[in-house]
N, CA, C and O of each residue as an XYZ file, in Angstrom:
792
protein
N      -1.141     -4.078      5.897
C      -2.540     -4.262      5.604
C      -2.671     -4.573      4.114
O      -1.662     -4.687      3.417
N      -3.874     -4.708      3.631
C      -4.223     -5.125      2.325
C      -3.512     -4.246      1.332
O      -3.712     -3.032      1.377
N      -2.685     -4.772      0.427
C      -1.919     -3.951     -0.498
C      -2.540     -3.935     -1.928
O      -2.394     -2.958     -2.662
N      -3.243     -5.052     -2.303
C      -3.794     -5.121     -3.670
C      -5.127     -4.431     -3.607
O      -6.052     -4.927     -2.964
N      -5.246     -3.324     -4.246
C      -6.473     -2.633     -4.145
C      -7.021     -2.148     -5.448
O      -6.306     -1.992     -6.438
N      -8.371     -1.902     -5.424
C      -8.967     -1.411     -6.638
C      -9.917     -0.242     -6.272
O     -10.792      0.130     -7.054
N      -9.719      0.320     -5.067
C     -10.532      1.444     -4.628
C     -10.138      2.786     -5.219
O      -9.140      2.889     -5.934
N     -10.919      3.812     -4.921
C     -10.560      5.119     -5.437
C     -10.910      6.162     -4.445
O     -11.648      5.875     -3.503
N     -10.416      7.386     -4.601
C     -10.753      8.439     -3.694
C     -10.864      9.702     -4.420
O     -10.066      9.958     -5.322
N     -11.788     10.503     -4.094
C     -11.989     11.792     -4.814
C     -10.937     12.755     -4.309
O     -10.630     12.780     -3.117
N     -10.397     13.529     -5.193
C      -9.340     14.511     -4.869
C      -9.953     15.707     -4.141
O     -10.970     16.273     -4.542
N      -9.288     16.048     -3.075
C      -9.665     17.270     -2.339
C     -11.129     17.278     -1.931
O     -11.622     16.306     -1.359
N     -11.810     18.342     -2.215
C     -13.216     18.568     -1.893
C     -14.094     18.322     -3.113
O     -15.316     18.462     -3.062
N     -13.463     17.965     -4.171
C     -14.188     17.740     -5.456
C     -15.276     16.678     -5.240
O     -15.063     15.727     -4.489
N     -16.454     16.831     -5.897
C     -17.474     15.885     -5.810
C     -17.045     14.601     -6.456
O     -16.498     14.643     -7.557
N     -17.264     13.426     -5.821
C     -16.893     12.188     -6.437
C     -17.443     11.991     -7.762
O     -18.614     12.302     -7.977
N     -16.679     11.482     -8.709
C     -17.091     11.253    -10.090
C     -17.020      9.753    -10.390
O     -16.041      9.076    -10.077
N     -18.128      9.252    -11.027
C     -18.167      7.853    -11.343
C     -17.084      7.488    -12.379
O     -16.469      6.423    -12.324
N     -16.879      8.441    -13.340
C     -15.858      8.171    -14.372
C     -14.402      8.096    -13.698
O     -13.576      7.254    -14.052
N     -14.169      9.002    -12.742
C     -12.837      8.988    -12.100
C     -12.677      7.729    -11.255
O     -11.599      7.140    -11.175
N     -13.764      7.344    -10.641
C     -13.701      6.106     -9.796
C     -13.468      4.890    -10.696
O     -12.692      4.011    -10.320
N     -14.116      4.802    -11.885
C     -13.851      3.729    -12.767
C     -12.390      3.733    -13.297
O     -11.727      2.698    -13.356
N     -11.933      4.916    -13.670
C     -10.526      4.995    -14.096
C      -9.573      4.527    -13.059
O      -8.666      3.756    -13.373
N      -9.731      4.962    -11.797
C      -8.809      4.535    -10.725
C      -8.981      3.026    -10.442
O      -7.984      2.345    -10.198
N     -10.182      2.501    -10.466
C     -10.374      1.092    -10.202
C      -9.741      0.237    -11.291
O      -9.124     -0.790    -11.007
N      -9.895      0.660    -12.514
C      -9.323     -0.037    -13.680
C      -7.824      0.063    -13.658
O      -7.127     -0.934    -13.848
N      -7.312      1.269    -13.426
C      -5.877      1.452    -13.369
C      -5.259      0.617    -12.267
O      -4.225     -0.021    -12.466
N      -5.891      0.621    -11.106
C      -5.396     -0.152     -9.960
C      -5.227     -1.577    -10.318
O      -4.188     -2.190    -10.071
N      -6.263     -2.103    -10.905
C      -6.295     -3.601    -11.268
C      -5.197     -3.864    -12.291
O      -4.392     -4.781    -12.126
N      -5.167     -3.062    -13.342
C      -4.219     -3.306    -14.428
C      -2.748     -3.043    -13.968
O      -1.852     -3.852    -14.209
N      -2.545     -1.887    -13.304
C      -1.137     -1.584    -12.898
C      -0.610     -2.639    -11.908
O       0.562     -3.013    -11.941
N      -1.508     -3.104    -11.032
C      -1.013     -4.067    -10.043
C      -0.742     -5.413    -10.681
O       0.273     -6.045    -10.386
N      -1.643     -5.865    -11.560
C      -1.553     -7.191    -12.053
C      -0.510     -7.325    -13.274
O       0.082     -8.383    -13.487
N      -0.343     -6.238    -14.011
C       0.493     -6.346    -15.179
C       1.696     -5.400    -15.184
O       2.546     -5.500    -16.069
N       1.785     -4.505    -14.236
C       2.878     -3.573    -14.178
C       2.466     -2.202    -14.759
O       1.655     -2.151    -15.684
N       2.996     -1.131    -14.245
C       2.610      0.180    -14.573
C       3.046      0.539    -15.990
O       2.242      1.053    -16.768
N       4.301      0.277    -16.337
C       4.856      0.675    -17.681
C       4.220     -0.193    -18.785
O       4.139      0.213    -19.944
N       3.768     -1.410    -18.387
C       3.175     -2.264    -19.423
C       1.762     -1.918    -19.866
O       1.274     -2.426    -20.876
N       1.112     -1.051    -19.103
C      -0.292     -0.681    -19.329
C      -0.362      0.768    -19.791
O       0.117      1.665    -19.097
N      -0.978      1.010    -20.997
C      -1.128      2.309    -21.512
C      -2.397      2.985    -21.131
O      -3.373      2.312    -20.799
N      -2.429      4.301    -21.162
C      -3.642      5.041    -20.738
C      -4.805      4.722    -21.678
O      -5.954      4.758    -21.237
N      -4.564      4.415    -22.933
C      -5.646      4.133    -23.856
C      -6.378      2.860    -23.377
O      -7.605      2.793    -23.450
N      -5.657      1.889    -22.907
C      -6.215      0.637    -22.456
C      -7.033      0.885    -21.206
O      -8.137      0.357    -21.076
N      -6.519      1.666    -20.298
C      -7.242      2.043    -19.045
C      -8.546      2.747    -19.398
O      -9.590      2.430    -18.828
N      -8.503      3.696    -20.328
C      -9.733      4.381    -20.728
C     -10.715      3.428    -21.377
O     -11.907      3.475    -21.071
N     -10.243      2.555    -22.273
C     -11.147      1.601    -22.908
C     -11.805      0.683    -21.949
O     -13.020      0.498    -22.023
N     -11.035      0.063    -21.001
C     -11.613     -0.870    -20.064
C     -12.484     -0.199    -19.002
O     -13.334     -0.847    -18.391
N     -12.268      1.113    -18.784
C     -13.026      1.860    -17.798
C     -14.240      2.428    -18.537
O     -15.158      2.950    -17.904
N     -14.253      2.333    -19.857
C     -15.401      2.989    -20.650
C     -15.449      4.431    -20.420
O     -16.522      4.956    -20.124
N     -14.353      5.129    -20.533
C     -14.232      6.555    -20.285
C     -13.604      7.227    -21.535
O     -12.577      6.775    -22.042
N     -14.238      8.299    -22.010
C     -13.703      8.984    -23.141
C     -12.449      9.746    -22.844
O     -12.234     10.141    -21.698
N     -11.575      9.982    -23.868
C     -10.292     10.685    -23.644
C     -10.513     12.066    -22.972
O      -9.787     12.425    -22.045
N     -11.473     12.798    -23.423
C     -11.686     14.139    -22.818
C     -12.047     14.021    -21.367
O     -11.590     14.845    -20.574
N     -12.831     13.060    -20.964
C     -13.221     12.808    -19.543
C     -11.956     12.413    -18.759
O     -11.744     12.899    -17.647
N     -11.139     11.557    -19.318
C      -9.907     11.204    -18.658
C      -9.030     12.498    -18.317
O      -8.529     12.662    -17.205
N      -8.898     13.333    -19.293
C      -8.063     14.519    -19.065
C      -8.686     15.602    -18.211
O      -8.028     16.540    -17.762
N      -9.978     15.436    -18.007
C     -10.629     16.387    -16.969
C     -10.201     15.926    -15.579
O     -10.198     16.747    -14.662
N      -9.835     14.646    -15.368
C      -9.569     14.174    -14.054
C      -8.079     13.992    -13.771
O      -7.626     14.078    -12.630
N      -7.311     13.729    -14.879
C      -5.889     13.481    -14.709
C      -5.089     14.164    -15.818
O      -5.506     14.211    -16.976
N      -3.925     14.692    -15.426
C      -3.101     15.438    -16.366
C      -2.422     14.492    -17.410
O      -2.061     14.944    -18.497
N      -2.260     13.244    -17.093
C      -1.615     12.270    -17.941
C      -1.419     10.962    -17.124
O      -1.965     10.809    -16.032
N      -0.638     10.049    -17.681
C      -0.454      8.797    -17.012
C       0.166      8.877    -15.646
O      -0.267      8.239    -14.686
N       1.190      9.681    -15.599
C       1.852      9.789    -14.314
C       0.942     10.295    -13.181
O       1.052      9.864    -12.033
N       0.079     11.181    -13.527
C      -0.949     11.685    -12.552
C      -1.913     10.570    -12.209
O      -2.343     10.464    -11.061
N      -2.269      9.724    -13.184
C      -3.165      8.565    -12.932
C      -2.411      7.573    -11.939
O      -2.982      7.085    -10.964
N      -1.149      7.326    -12.248
C      -0.371      6.436    -11.381
C      -0.287      7.017     -9.958
O      -0.453      6.290     -8.980
N      -0.027      8.332     -9.850
C      -0.012      8.927     -8.512
C      -1.356      8.799     -7.852
O      -1.452      8.513     -6.658
N      -2.386      9.010     -8.621
C      -3.797      8.822     -8.066
C      -4.053      7.402     -7.524
O      -4.644      7.217     -6.460
N      -3.569      6.378     -8.326
C      -3.638      4.995     -7.933
C      -2.962      4.718     -6.572
O      -3.508      4.078     -5.673
N      -1.715      5.261     -6.499
C      -0.966      5.037     -5.245
C      -1.559      5.789     -4.090
O      -1.512      5.271     -2.974
N      -2.119      6.978     -4.260
C      -2.708      7.739     -3.235
C      -4.038      7.028     -2.727
O      -4.333      6.996     -1.532
N      -4.766      6.497     -3.662
C      -5.990      5.753     -3.292
C      -5.603      4.455     -2.491
O      -6.236      4.073     -1.507
N      -4.542      3.840     -2.988
C      -4.017      2.657     -2.157
C      -3.590      3.052     -0.788
O      -3.909      2.370      0.186
N      -2.867      4.150     -0.683
C      -2.405      4.646      0.635
C      -3.606      5.015      1.538
O      -3.605      4.684      2.724
N      -4.585      5.670      1.007
C      -5.798      5.989      1.796
C      -6.524      4.769      2.308
O      -7.013      4.731      3.437
N      -6.580      3.774      1.444
C      -7.289      2.504      1.808
C      -6.505      1.806      2.994
O      -7.096      1.323      3.960
N      -5.248      1.791      2.858
C      -4.438      1.151      3.955
C      -4.550      1.954      5.267
O      -4.689      1.364      6.338
N      -4.490      3.263      5.190
C      -4.665      4.089      6.388
C      -6.026      3.825      7.022
O      -6.118      3.711      8.244
N      -7.108      3.723      6.200
C      -8.399      3.427      6.768
C      -8.483      2.127      7.492
O      -9.129      2.015      8.533
N      -7.787      1.081      6.906
C      -7.736     -0.272      7.537
C      -6.963     -0.178      8.844
O      -7.381     -0.777      9.834
N      -5.862      0.545      8.885
C      -5.084      0.676     10.110
C      -5.917      1.413     11.171
O      -5.940      0.985     12.325
N      -6.588      2.489     10.815
C      -7.445      3.270     11.730
C      -8.495      2.364     12.282
O      -8.750      2.382     13.487
N      -9.141      1.541     11.413
C     -10.186      0.676     11.846
C      -9.609     -0.381     12.823
O     -10.247     -0.669     13.836
N      -8.428     -0.962     12.547
C      -7.824     -1.947     13.398
C      -7.428     -1.326     14.693
O      -7.582     -1.956     15.739
N      -6.914     -0.091     14.679
C      -6.543      0.578     15.921
C      -7.763      0.818     16.793
O      -7.683      0.622     18.005
N      -8.857      1.222     16.244
C     -10.060      1.419     16.999
C     -10.627      0.036     17.550
O     -11.176     -0.040     18.649
N     -10.468     -0.941     16.786
C     -10.975     -2.274     17.325
C     -10.027     -2.858     18.350
O     -10.485     -3.544     19.264
N      -8.799     -2.635     18.252
C      -7.822     -3.295     19.197
C      -7.386     -2.445     20.297
O      -6.903     -2.958     21.306
N      -7.530     -1.076     20.169
C      -7.072     -0.228     21.186
C      -5.590      0.123     20.917
O      -4.970      0.816     21.724
N      -5.028     -0.340     19.810
C      -3.657     -0.005     19.465
C      -2.600     -0.875     20.165
O      -2.915     -1.971     20.631
N      -1.401     -0.413     20.238
C      -0.295     -1.099     20.863
C      -0.008     -2.460     20.305
O      -0.008     -2.636     19.086
N       0.235     -3.428     21.151
C       0.683     -4.754     20.717
C      -0.364     -5.455     19.853
O      -0.010     -6.152     18.903
N      -1.648     -5.279     20.171
C      -2.749     -5.926     19.368
C      -2.736     -5.347     17.994
O      -2.944     -6.065     17.016
N      -2.488     -4.005     17.885
C      -2.476     -3.421     16.530
C      -1.260     -3.942     15.754
O      -1.403     -4.292     14.582
N      -0.073     -4.006     16.363
C       1.069     -4.492     15.647
C       0.869     -5.944     15.178
O       1.219     -6.279     14.046
N       0.309     -6.802     16.038
C       0.032     -8.154     15.686
C      -1.011     -8.212     14.574
O      -0.907     -9.045     13.673
N      -2.023     -7.332     14.627
C      -3.032     -7.339     13.617
C      -2.517     -6.904     12.254
O      -2.909     -7.426     11.211
N      -1.601     -5.905     12.311
C      -0.958     -5.471     11.009
C      -0.147     -6.553     10.402
O      -0.226     -6.779      9.194
N       0.665     -7.262     11.223
C       1.471     -8.362     10.689
C       0.579     -9.471     10.186
O       0.870    -10.062      9.146
N      -0.481     -9.770     10.876
C      -1.435    -10.831     10.445
C      -2.088    -10.519      9.111
O      -2.218    -11.379      8.241
N      -2.513     -9.207      8.970
C      -3.209     -8.763      7.756
C      -2.265     -8.781      6.592
O      -2.645     -9.208      5.501
N      -1.037     -8.327      6.785
C      -0.084     -8.436      5.684
C       0.209     -9.868      5.281
O       0.335    -10.179      4.097
N       0.315    -10.732      6.268
C       0.516    -12.145      6.020
C      -0.551    -12.732      5.192
O      -0.272    -13.494      4.267
N      -1.803    -12.397      5.496
C      -2.989    -12.823      4.770
C      -2.976    -12.361      3.375
O      -3.336    -13.114      2.471
N      -2.559    -11.104      3.147
C      -2.495    -10.491      1.861
C      -1.419    -11.237      1.036
O      -1.655    -11.621     -0.110
N      -0.232    -11.430      1.651
C       0.862    -12.118      0.932
C       0.414    -13.482      0.455
O       0.797    -13.896     -0.639
N      -0.373    -14.187      1.222
C      -0.844    -15.496      0.896
C      -2.065    -15.497      0.011
O      -2.486    -16.556     -0.456
N      -2.644    -14.339     -0.231
C      -3.862    -14.205     -1.033
C      -3.664    -14.499     -2.458
O      -2.538    -14.462     -2.954
N      -4.771    -14.806     -3.173
C      -4.678    -14.989     -4.609
C      -4.359    -13.727     -5.410
O      -4.868    -12.641     -5.131
N      -3.513    -13.905     -6.396
C      -3.114    -12.719     -7.226
C      -2.123    -11.786     -6.621
O      -1.907    -10.699     -7.156
N      -1.480    -12.171     -5.482
C      -0.505    -11.316     -4.925
C       0.724    -11.161     -5.797
O       1.319    -12.152     -6.221
N       1.093     -9.969     -6.057
C       2.207     -9.627     -6.921
C       3.251     -8.717     -6.213
O       4.017     -8.057     -6.914
N       3.314     -8.655     -4.928
C       4.219     -7.844     -4.240
C       3.567     -6.581     -3.820
O       2.375     -6.365     -4.036
N       4.421     -5.683     -3.172
C       3.870     -4.436     -2.668
C       3.747     -3.441     -3.865
O       4.683     -3.235     -4.637
N       2.521     -2.837     -3.966
C       2.381     -1.961     -5.087
C       3.325     -0.695     -4.972
O       3.667     -0.067     -5.974
N       3.697     -0.383     -3.784
C       4.585      0.806     -3.625
C       6.051      0.473     -3.990
O       6.730      1.291     -4.610
N       6.537     -0.722     -3.606
C       7.871     -1.150     -4.015
C       7.870     -1.332     -5.522
O       8.831     -0.943     -6.185
N       6.813     -1.916     -6.079
C       6.729     -2.157     -7.517
C       6.826     -0.803     -8.292
O       7.535     -0.660     -9.288
N       6.065      0.156     -7.755
C       6.006      1.511     -8.401
C       7.364      2.199     -8.282
O       7.803      2.826     -9.246
N       8.023      2.110     -7.178
C       9.358      2.728     -7.003
C      10.345      2.113     -7.950
O      11.233      2.805     -8.449
N      10.223      0.852     -8.212
C      11.182      0.199     -9.174
C      10.937      0.741    -10.620
O      11.868      0.898    -11.409
N       9.679      1.009    -10.912
C       9.339      1.558    -12.270
C       9.534      3.066    -12.369
O       9.638      3.585    -13.481
N       9.587      3.793    -11.247
C       9.779      5.213    -11.229
C      10.985      5.568    -10.228
O      10.761      6.129     -9.155
N      12.222      5.223    -10.624
C      13.297      5.415     -9.699
C      13.733      6.822     -9.361
O      14.479      7.031     -8.405
N      13.266      7.805    -10.150
C      13.670      9.192     -9.843
C      12.954      9.674     -8.596
O      11.729      9.794     -8.557
N      13.751      9.942     -7.589
C      13.125     10.319     -6.268
C      12.347     11.615     -6.342
O      11.577     11.886     -5.422
N      12.489     12.420     -7.348
C      11.784     13.655     -7.500
C      10.458     13.557     -8.253
O       9.658     14.492     -8.261
N      10.255     12.444     -8.860
C       8.988     12.214     -9.649
C       7.823     12.164     -8.689
O       7.966     11.662     -7.574
N       6.613     12.698     -9.114
C       5.467     12.616     -8.239
C       5.076     11.183     -7.841
O       4.577     10.974     -6.735
N       5.282     10.253     -8.670
C       5.017      8.814     -8.370
C       5.917      8.399     -7.237
O       5.440      7.923     -6.207
N       7.205      8.571     -7.408
C       8.128      8.179     -6.357
C       7.836      8.903     -5.021
O       7.949      8.305     -3.951
N       7.466     10.171     -5.098
C       7.115     10.926     -3.898
C       5.899     10.381     -3.200
O       5.816     10.415     -1.972
N       4.918      9.857     -3.995
C       3.696      9.228     -3.418
C       4.143      7.910     -2.658
O       3.605      7.556     -1.609
N       5.115      7.249     -3.238
C       5.657      5.969     -2.570
C       6.314      6.360     -1.235
O       6.112      5.712     -0.208
N       7.105      7.438     -1.286
C       7.848      7.836     -0.042
C       6.900      8.372      1.042
O       7.155      8.182      2.231
N       5.807      9.040      0.639
C       4.794      9.545      1.561
C       4.170      8.381      2.281
O       4.048      8.386      3.506
N       3.774      7.379      1.519
C       3.141      6.202      2.111
C       4.081      5.558      3.164
O       3.716      5.301      4.311
N       5.310      5.324      2.679
C       6.257      4.628      3.527
C       6.544      5.404      4.795
O       6.647      4.814      5.870
N       6.674      6.713      4.688
C       6.936      7.564      5.894
C       5.825      7.420      6.867
O       6.064      7.284      8.067
N       4.568      7.447      6.372
C       3.406      7.316      7.234
C       3.406      5.928      7.939
O       3.146      5.820      9.137
N       3.704      4.887      7.151
C       3.564      3.592      7.723
C       4.631      3.337      8.759
O       4.369      2.694      9.775
N       5.842      3.836      8.514
C       6.889      3.622      9.463
C       6.559      4.405     10.739
O       6.756      3.868     11.829
N       6.067      5.649     10.657
C       5.725      6.444     11.805
C       4.572      5.733     12.591
O       4.560      5.755     13.822
N       3.636      5.122     11.884
C       2.538      4.406     12.542
C       3.157      3.304     13.422
O       2.809      3.175     14.596
N       4.090      2.502     12.838
C       4.774      1.494     13.595
C       5.504      1.971     14.809
O       5.433      1.354     15.872
N       6.223      3.095     14.657
C       6.967      3.662     15.761
C       6.020      4.090     16.862
O       6.271      3.845     18.042
N       4.942      4.723     16.476
C       3.894      5.141     17.468
C       3.407      3.963     18.273
O       3.298      4.046     19.496
N       3.115      2.876     17.609
C       2.617      1.667     18.262
C       3.600      1.039     19.124
O       3.219      0.549     20.188
N       4.905      0.994     18.764
C       5.935      0.477     19.598
C       6.111      1.394     20.842
O       6.294      0.916     21.962
N       6.050      2.685     20.608
C       6.099      3.570     21.770
C       4.970      3.369     22.752
O       5.178      3.434     23.963
N       3.755      3.122     22.236
C       2.592      2.908     23.057
C       2.777      1.671     24.000
O       2.219      1.635     25.097
N       3.550      0.693     23.558
C       3.723     -0.478     24.396
C       4.958     -0.370     25.317
O       5.305     -1.302     26.042
N       5.598      0.804     25.253
C       6.764      1.044     26.093
C       8.044      0.503     25.596
O       8.947      0.251     26.394
N       8.185      0.299     24.263
C       9.470     -0.227     23.723
C      10.568      0.774     24.024
O      10.392      1.988     23.913
N      11.754      0.196     24.425
C      12.814      1.075     24.786
C      13.428      1.773     23.616
O      13.993      2.856     23.772
N      13.339      1.191     22.446
C      13.843      1.839     21.195
C      12.759      1.731     20.167
O      12.885      0.919     19.250
N      11.687      2.508     20.260
C      10.543      2.329     19.284
C      10.910      2.629     17.876
O      10.336      2.019     16.974
N      11.842      3.539     17.606
C      12.280      3.754     16.247
C      12.973      2.560     15.666
O      12.694      2.167     14.533
N      13.898      1.957     16.440
C      14.621      0.792     15.949
C      13.670     -0.423     15.755
O      13.845     -1.198     14.815
N      12.674     -0.580     16.644
C      11.701     -1.647     16.541
C      10.839     -1.421     15.237
O      10.549     -2.364     14.500
N      10.464     -0.181     15.003
C       9.733      0.170     13.822
C      10.506     -0.132     12.572
O       9.946     -0.666     11.615
N      11.805      0.202     12.550
C      12.603     -0.033     11.350
C      12.726     -1.493     11.135
O      12.659     -1.942      9.991
N      12.911     -2.305     12.218
C      13.056     -3.723     12.058
C      11.726     -4.393     11.522
O      11.773     -5.267     10.656
N      10.594     -3.968     12.048
C       9.335     -4.489     11.610
C       9.102     -4.099     10.119
O       8.578     -4.866      9.312
N       9.526     -2.865      9.828
C       9.283     -2.393      8.442
C      10.147     -3.225      7.479
O       9.687     -3.590      6.398
N      11.371     -3.521      7.859
C      12.251     -4.381      7.064
C      11.660     -5.797      6.891
O      11.686     -6.373      5.804
N      11.128     -6.331      8.006
C      10.459     -7.600      7.979
C       9.279     -7.583      6.997
O       9.085     -8.527      6.231
N       8.495     -6.498      7.029
C       7.340     -6.309      6.168
C       7.780     -6.259      4.702
O       7.159     -6.898      3.852
N       8.845     -5.505      4.396
C       9.361     -5.386      3.046
C       9.811     -6.809      2.574
O       9.500     -7.241      1.464
N      10.545     -7.499      3.458
C      11.029     -8.847      3.053
C       9.834     -9.754      2.807
O       9.830    -10.498      1.827
N       8.841     -9.717      3.649
C       7.705    -10.588      3.506
C       6.989    -10.285      2.128
O       6.531    -11.209      1.455
N       6.911     -9.036      1.748
C       6.250     -8.693      0.498
C       7.034     -9.274     -0.717
O       6.453     -9.783     -1.676
N       8.352     -9.171     -0.621
C       9.151     -9.688     -1.712
C       9.157    -11.204     -1.702
O       8.917    -11.836     -2.731
N       9.423    -11.778     -0.569
C       9.429    -13.294     -0.451
C       8.065    -13.919     -0.713
O       7.971    -15.024     -1.249
N       7.030    -13.219     -0.338
C       5.647    -13.709     -0.604
C       5.324    -13.830     -2.027
O       4.527    -14.678     -2.429
N       5.939    -12.979     -2.823
C       5.751    -12.981     -4.301
C       6.725    -13.918     -4.954
O       6.328    -14.630     -5.876
N       7.936    -13.970     -4.556
C       8.968    -14.707     -5.247
C       9.271    -16.122     -4.693
O       9.907    -16.926     -5.376
N       8.813    -16.428     -3.445
C       9.117    -17.759     -2.910
C       7.971    -18.266     -2.181
O       6.860    -18.157     -2.700
N       8.110    -18.836     -0.983
C       6.976    -19.451     -0.254
C       6.252    -18.374      0.537
O       6.801    -17.817      1.488
N       5.033    -18.088      0.147
C       4.261    -17.034      0.771
C       3.908    -17.393      2.192
O       3.923    -16.504      3.043
N       3.596    -18.616      2.508
C       3.279    -18.997      3.908
C       4.433    -18.807      4.871
O       4.266    -18.355      6.003
N       5.614    -19.170      4.382
C       6.783    -19.018      5.186
C       7.050    -17.519      5.373
O       7.446    -17.121      6.469
N       6.858    -16.690      4.383
C       7.040    -15.294      4.557
C       6.064    -14.658      5.545
O       6.405    -13.773      6.330
N       4.879    -15.142      5.465
C       3.819    -14.598      6.445
C       4.188    -15.031      7.834
O       4.138    -14.222      8.760
N       4.559    -16.286      8.014
C       4.921    -16.788      9.381
C       6.074    -16.053      9.934
O       6.106    -15.716     11.118
N       7.064    -15.787      9.060
C       8.270    -15.122      9.549
C       7.991    -13.707      9.980
O       8.576    -13.232     10.953
N       7.098    -13.012      9.271
C       6.682    -11.648      9.613
C       6.086    -11.661     10.980
O       6.511    -10.901     11.849
N       5.056    -12.552     11.208
C       4.320    -12.647     12.466
C       5.232    -13.016     13.604
O       5.118    -12.483     14.708
N       6.147    -13.940     13.329
C       7.105    -14.417     14.371
C       8.008    -13.247     14.806
O       8.173    -12.962     15.993
N       8.577    -12.591     13.799
C       9.470    -11.485     14.043
C       8.784    -10.353     14.804
O       9.371     -9.757     15.707
N       7.546    -10.066     14.438
C       6.774     -9.089     15.106
C       6.528     -9.424     16.563
O       6.602     -8.561     17.437
N       6.231    -10.699     16.811
C       6.061    -11.133     18.159
C       7.301    -11.050     19.004
O       7.222    -10.754     20.196
N       8.471    -11.313     18.396
C       9.690    -11.113     19.141
C      10.004     -9.675     19.462
O      10.529     -9.366     20.532
N       9.675     -8.772     18.509
C       9.851     -7.361     18.735
C       8.980     -6.809     19.913
O       9.409     -5.989     20.725
N       7.727     -7.332     19.930
C       6.831     -6.918     20.912
C       7.248     -7.413     22.332
O       7.143     -6.687     23.321
N       7.726     -8.685     22.377
C       8.107     -9.331     23.617
C       9.409     -8.628     24.143
O       9.597     -8.524     25.355
N      10.290     -8.154     23.239
C      11.529     -7.535     23.645
C      11.235     -6.161     24.258
O      12.003     -5.679     25.090
N      10.140     -5.536     23.855
C       9.800     -4.243     24.464
C      10.732     -3.130     24.241
O      10.500     -2.023     24.726
């Protein structure tokens, strides 16, 4: 589903804060377009028009902001998948819809690859909270694919999910580094073959 995001989510049961929302929206835009390590917290605060004290009321530091950006991105994708599942009834239509939406994203303006893959490259330590946020998203996405393949009666739903996940990762990288339309078509074609194989 759509990977490039600028949304935000309030943490836990805390009342939504306009300043926090601006910080996450600004961080999302800058981290995605320019890279996480390339963007400092001071710039995020300046562009979000948020004072330093306000920033630290919402985030412990930059890594916490990065984690918040990834969690907001994850929540947005989950909401899109939930909406697509409700609209399609799940199963094959959901899988096709997911592949189509990723393909549209890959071909969209400003696409710079998967924000989760990008973040993992910048935070390689698997114990870091940022890397953990990446792994949490990927585990959910892979499980969602397996559940959808199981719903259509696939004989090896786990293997089908792994294959589609690999196709998705490949499309994300190829869509940024080479021909985006070919990457999108390949993902949709491969998904169709997996569905047909059952």
